[in-house]
N, C-alpha and C positions, 0 to 999 in steps of 0.2 A: 832603241826603236827600232821598229820594224822597216825592212828594206823591199822597195817595190820595183819591179822591172815594167815599164810599160814598151809594149812592141806596138806601134803605131805609126803609119807612114805620113799622116797628115800633120806636119810639124806644128802648126797653130795649135791643134786639138792636143798634141804631146804635150808643148809647153804649158798649156793651161791646165791640164791635169797635173803636171809635174809640179808646178807652182803651187797650186791648191794643197797638194800632200806635203810638201816640204814646209809650207806654214805651219803644218801640225807636227811636225818633227820627223817626218819620214825620210828616210834616205832613198832617193829614187834614181835609178838607171833608164836610161830612154834607147829605144834602139829603132831604125827606119826600116829594119827589113828583119825576116825570119834568121837569117846567117848572122847578122849581127845579134840578135837576141840570143841566140844559143851560145854564141860565144860569151856574152855577158852572163848568161845563166850558168856556164861551165867555169865561170872566173869567180863568181861571187854567191854569198849565201843569200837566196832570195825567199823572201817569206810569201809573197803575192804576186802574181803575175795578171797584168791587163793586158788582153790579147785581142788586136783587130783580126776579124775574120779574113779580110781580103788585104794582102800585101803585096809588093811588087814581084817577091820571088817565091810566092807559094800560098797554100790554104792555111789557116790558122788551125783548121781543123786537123790535118796531118801533124802540125807543130804540137797540138795539144796531146794526140796520141803518142809522139815521141816522148814528151815530157812525163806522162803517164807511165810509161815503160821503166822510169828510173826514180821517179819522184811523185809525192803526194801534195805538192806545192798548191794552195788554193789558185784558181783561174777563174778570172772574170772575162767573159768575150764580149767584144764589142763588134757590132755589126750594122751596116746601114739597110740590111735585109730584114724585113720584119715577118716573113712567113713563117709559120709554125714549125714546118719542117726543118727549117735552119735551126730553129732554138732546140728541137729535140735532137738533131743532129749534134749540135755543140755539148749538150749535157750528157748524151749517151757516149760521147769518147772522153769524158771526164771533166768537162768544164763545171764549176761549182755555182757559177750564175752566168746571166747573159743580159746584157743591156743594149736596146734598139738606139741608135742615134737618130734625130738629136737627143741628147740628154744633159740632165744638170750634172755638174761637176759635184756639187754637193750632195746629190743622191749618191752619185758613184762611191764619193768617199764614206758615206754613212753605211754603204752595203759592204766596203771593204772592212770597215771596222767593225761591223756585226759579225761578218765572216770569221775574222780573227778572234773576236771574242768567243765565238762558237767553237772555234778549234783549239783554242789555246790550253784549255783543260785535257783536251782529248790527246793532242800532241805530244804533251809531257809524259804520257803513259804509253805511247806507242812509238816503237822504232822502226823505220821503214828502210828497205833496201830492195830496189827493184820490184820483183813480184813478192817479195818476202814482207811479213808483217809480224812483229814480236810485240804482243800484248804482256807490257810487264806488270800490269794490275793481277791478271790471271793466269800468268807463267805460260802463255799459249802461242804457239807458232803457226801463221797462215802463209799459205801460197795461193795467190789469187782466191783469197778470202776461202780457202778450203784448210781447215786444221789440219795440222801434222803433228801426230803423238810424240813427245819428247820427254825424256826424263829430266829430273832436276839439275843433274851434272850437265846435260846437254843444253837445257835452258840457259843456265850460268854461262856456258861456253858461248851461246849465241849472243846474250846480252853484252859479253865483253868484246867479241867481235865486232858486233853492231854497232857498238860505242867507238869502235876505232877502225871503220872502215877505210882500206886503202894503206893502213899502216901496218908493218912488218912487226909482230909481237914475238918477242922471243918465247922459248919454252919456259925459260925460269920466271919470265912475267906472267905467263899464263898459270903455272903452278902455282905461283904466289898468290894471284887472284882468286883462284878456286880453291885451293886446299890449304890456305895459310892458317886456317883456323882448326887444323887436324893435327893431332899429335903421331909423331912417327915420320918416317920419310916415306915421299911419294916419288915413284921413279917416272922416267920419261915415258916408259910403256904404257902406264895409265893414262897418260896423256893421249898419245899416239891411237890407243884403242877407242877413248871416247871420240876422237875426230873421225876415226874411221865409222864409227857407229852414227855419227853426225851425216858425215858424207853419204852413208847409205840411203839416207832419208831424204836428203836435200839434193844431191847430185843426179844429173841424168846419167852420167857414168862415173860411178866412184873411183874407178881405177884411173880415170884421166879426169880429175876435179878441176872445174873451172871457176868454183864460187870460193871454197877455201882452198888456197893454194900453198903448197909446201916451198919455201924459200931455203933451200939447202945450205946449211951450216949456220942459218940465221933463227928460224922459226916458221910462223904461219901469217898468211895474210887473208882476210876476208875481202875478195874482190866484188862479190855480189853478181848483179846481173845489169 
């Protein structure tokens, strides 16, 4: 079942929302502040964030911007403000939906479930890492929605890396993943050449890579952004 993070400083409202989703089988984490919400987000796999716009330690808009720099997790904003400009601001920084207080918890749950259904099919075919998006249906790479031309080998490298974000992959693992179906010997130089070509396309400074790092004596790791 899906996991929800509720960031809301009204403890009664937070408990009510949590109880409603837990009854439907969702795993729920609650935070009263942005700091606590960020900590929970970094420690758990979150499928949906329900985010209050006004919190004791900051603005939900800024938190939404931060999340969007590293994840495409669905975000539904809650607010007591009903001005159109507030809704537009929330949506412009990456929120997927916007609900004005007071609201029905049943309606909130229905919107969450609808959002998850819409995104479920898409998310299975899209890999995300920071500003990068890899469309595995069409073998295309995007940075901030701008397509970057890549070869078939570069696509396969990217897919392997983005399925293992933060994990050190040995040269042997990568060679086996990409070229195990080929006859004959494939040497390390083939891998390093392809890594170099990929870095030239995605790194700001390919000579000082920050996205695909070399772990000397071990292999490579996709750090992302």
